[in-house]
Every structure is written in structure tokens, then in C-alpha cells.
LUMMARRO-612081 format. One record per residue (C-alpha): residue number from 0; x, y, z. Coordinates in Angstrom, 3 decimals, always signed. Each point is the difference from the previous one (the first is absolute). Example, Ala and Ser with C-alpha at 12.3 -4.5 7.8 and 13.67 -1.06 7.14 Angstrom:
2
<rec num="0" X="+12.300" Y="-4.500" Z="+7.800"/>
<rec num="1" X="+1.370" Y="+3.440" Z="-0.660"/>
***
This chain:
68
<rec num="0" X="+4.545" Y="-13.803" Z="+16.876"/>
<rec num="1" X="-1.913" Y="+4.040" Z="-1.260"/>
<rec num="2" X="+1.929" Y="+2.793" Z="-1.212"/>
<rec num="3" X="-1.536" Y="+3.704" Z="-0.519"/>
<rec num="4" X="-0.044" Y="+1.271" Z="-3.422"/>
<rec num="5" X="-1.445" Y="+3.068" Z="-2.295"/>
<rec num="6" X="-1.338" Y="+0.156" Z="-2.829"/>
<rec num="7" X="+0.155" Y="+4.360" Z="-1.283"/>
<rec num="8" X="-1.871" Y="+0.209" Z="-2.871"/>
<rec num="9" X="+1.565" Y="+3.067" Z="-1.850"/>
<rec num="10" X="-1.582" Y="+2.738" Z="-1.802"/>
<rec num="11" X="+1.197" Y="+1.054" Z="-3.713"/>
<rec num="12" X="+2.458" Y="+3.517" Z="+2.388"/>
<rec num="13" X="+1.529" Y="-2.884" Z="+1.742"/>
<rec num="14" X="-2.145" Y="+1.217" Z="+3.371"/>
<rec num="15" X="-1.544" Y="-3.481" Z="+1.670"/>
<rec num="16" X="-3.522" Y="+0.039" Z="+0.177"/>
<rec num="17" X="-0.658" Y="-2.789" Z="+2.120"/>
<rec num="18" X="+0.609" Y="-2.350" Z="+1.909"/>
<rec num="19" X="-0.210" Y="-3.821" Z="+0.712"/>
<rec num="20" X="+1.521" Y="-1.713" Z="+3.420"/>
<rec num="21" X="-0.147" Y="-3.981" Z="-0.398"/>
<rec num="22" X="+2.018" Y="-2.891" Z="+1.233"/>
<rec num="23" X="+1.627" Y="-3.027" Z="-1.838"/>
<rec num="24" X="+2.368" Y="-2.406" Z="+1.182"/>
<rec num="25" X="+2.947" Y="+0.847" Z="-2.764"/>
<rec num="26" X="+0.659" Y="+2.585" Z="-2.377"/>
<rec num="27" X="-0.955" Y="-2.045" Z="-2.942"/>
<rec num="28" X="-3.668" Y="-0.314" Z="+1.317"/>
<rec num="29" X="-0.211" Y="+3.778" Z="+1.035"/>
<rec num="30" X="+0.860" Y="+1.021" Z="-3.918"/>
<rec num="31" X="-2.062" Y="-3.304" Z="-0.927"/>
<rec num="32" X="-3.538" Y="+2.363" Z="+2.309"/>
<rec num="33" X="+1.122" Y="+2.762" Z="-1.233"/>
<rec num="34" X="+0.182" Y="+0.125" Z="-4.213"/>
<rec num="35" X="-4.042" Y="-0.354" Z="+1.059"/>
<rec num="36" X="+0.699" Y="+3.746" Z="+0.264"/>
<rec num="37" X="+1.474" Y="+0.067" Z="-3.138"/>
<rec num="38" X="-3.678" Y="+1.092" Z="-1.704"/>
<rec num="39" X="+0.096" Y="+3.181" Z="+1.383"/>
<rec num="40" X="+3.611" Y="+1.509" Z="-0.925"/>
<rec num="41" X="+3.572" Y="-0.395" Z="+1.275"/>
<rec num="42" X="-0.003" Y="-1.573" Z="+3.414"/>
<rec num="43" X="+3.203" Y="+0.504" Z="+1.684"/>
<rec num="44" X="+0.222" Y="-3.149" Z="+2.850"/>
<rec num="45" X="+2.452" Y="+0.540" Z="+3.708"/>
<rec num="46" X="+0.806" Y="-1.814" Z="+2.586"/>
<rec num="47" X="+0.003" Y="+2.092" Z="+2.670"/>
<rec num="48" X="+3.148" Y="+3.144" Z="-1.240"/>
<rec num="49" X="+1.138" Y="-3.176" Z="-2.579"/>
<rec num="50" X="-1.615" Y="+0.516" Z="-3.509"/>
<rec num="51" X="-0.307" Y="-3.249" Z="-1.754"/>
<rec num="52" X="-1.315" Y="+0.754" Z="-3.430"/>
<rec num="53" X="-2.019" Y="+2.041" Z="-2.676"/>
<rec num="54" X="-2.722" Y="-1.345" Z="-1.070"/>
<rec num="55" X="-1.244" Y="+1.460" Z="-3.413"/>
<rec num="56" X="-3.710" Y="+0.255" Z="-1.487"/>
<rec num="57" X="-1.376" Y="-2.885" Z="-1.209"/>
<rec num="58" X="-0.726" Y="+0.247" Z="-4.185"/>
<rec num="59" X="-3.633" Y="-0.501" Z="-0.946"/>
<rec num="60" X="-0.192" Y="-3.207" Z="-2.194"/>
<rec num="61" X="+0.706" Y="+1.924" Z="-3.573"/>
<rec num="62" X="-3.288" Y="-0.533" Z="-1.287"/>
<rec num="63" X="-1.537" Y="+2.050" Z="+2.601"/>
<rec num="64" X="+2.533" Y="+2.980" Z="-1.406"/>
<rec num="65" X="-1.442" Y="+0.045" Z="-3.505"/>
<rec num="66" X="-3.664" Y="-0.492" Z="-1.530"/>
<rec num="67" X="+0.060" Y="-2.569" Z="-3.099"/>
***
């Protein structure tokens, strides 16, 4: 049975910039799904009024940070 979740993209000022509603079978599945949004920044994952986790933004690979 699926549950309703939301992934909120958090701006630098701590305010939610956008949200994506989705269904998942468990908290673990929801976190796996929401991980894709971290390429845009920090993401908070909620199931109704319960905060599941805060996912930090993806870091670019070191080779992309500096030219060698």
C-alpha cells in the first residue's frame, strides 16, 4: 500500500522553493525517490505532517570543480 509524500526543495534562505508530491511504499523508498531532487539543492522529505529526512545537495565530482 502506497503512502503520500512530498519532497520540498529548500532555498538558501530556508524557504521552500518548490514541492513534488509522490507516492511510495515506505520511507526508504520515498528517500530513494527524493534523492534525485538533490541535484537542485537541499530537499526535505515529508509524509503528511511528519518530516522524514533532510537530504543534502549532490556534490559535483572533484574533476568538475577545478581544471587540471
